[in-house]
N, C-alpha and C positions, 0 to 999 in steps of 0.2 A: 178167388181161385188159388189153390195152392201152387207152389213152384212145380211140384211133380205133375199136376194136372196141366199146367201151362206147357211144360216140356213135352208131355204126351200129345197135346193138341198140336204143337208146332211140328213135332215129328210126323204126325199124321198128314199135315199139310205138305211138308217136304216130300213125304212118300208119294202123295198124289201128284206133285209136280215132277217127280222122278220119272213118271210114265212118259213125259215129253222130252226127256234127255236122251242123248245117244245111247242106244242099247235098250231103252225102255219100250214098252208096248206101243206107244204112240210117238216115239222119237224119230228123228230123221233117218232115212234109209239111203245108204250110199251104194248098196248093191242093186243094180238095175233089175236083176232077176227076182230078187226078194220084193222089190217094189211092184213089179208086174204081178207076182203071185198074190200079194196083198190086195192090189186093185182088182184083180180078176175074182177075188173071193167076195167082193162087195156086191150087194144087191144092184141091179141095173141102174136105178136112179142115182144111187150114191157113186157108182163106178163112173158114170158120165160126168158127174160133178168133179170127181177126183181127177179125171183126165183133163177137163177144161181148166181146172185150177192149176194143174201141173204145167199146162201150156202157158197159162198166164204167168206163172212164176218164172218159167224159162225165158219168156219174152221180156219180162221185167228185169231179170238178171242181165240180159243182153243190153237193155237200155242203160242200166246202171254201169256196166263195164265200159260202155261207150260214152258215158256221161251225158246221156240224153234224158231230159225230163219227160215223164209221162204227160201227155196232153191233159189239160185241166178237165176237159169233159170226161176223160177216162177216170181220172181221180174221183170226180163227183159220182160217177156210176159205181165205182168200186166201194165208195164209202156208204152207198145205200144198199149194198148186198145183204147186210144182216137183217134187214126188214122183210126180205123176200123168202118165199118157199124155196126148197131145194131145186125144184123144176125151174122156177123163175131165175134163180141164181145161175143155173147151168145155161139157160138161154142168154142171159145178160153177159156171162163170161165168154160164151161162144161169139157173141157179137163184138165184144171188146177185143178179143183176140184177133178177129178179122180186121177190125179197125186199126189195130196196132200194126198188123202185117202190111196193110195198105199204106199206113203212115210211113213205115220203113221204106216201102217201095217208092213212095212219093219223094222222100228226102234224098234219094240217090240210089242209082242202080248198083253202085259198088258197096252199098250199105256201110260206107265209112261214115255215114250219117252226117249230113250237112244240115245246119239249121239256118 
């Protein structure tokens, strides 16, 4: 492969990844209204998955900020999501989110999170 072909190929790969960077088509969205607009534009099955994934990300962020590890059972369930259909993923994420909220409730009412 010539140098020019190699550079073109690398540029193409970088261009594909740019879609996931801030400002890209699939990049992070900081504007809540823009997020809602995009989620509402999805087909119902994908919308449910996006909503449950967002809830999980929010809960996970809370755990991280309070230096609480996700329970091992949750980690195992999340690691298996890739092998499931979108409907199954949504169901599992919904159950995980419920488990995590119950876990937070169990560790303390003040949610100062005691372990």
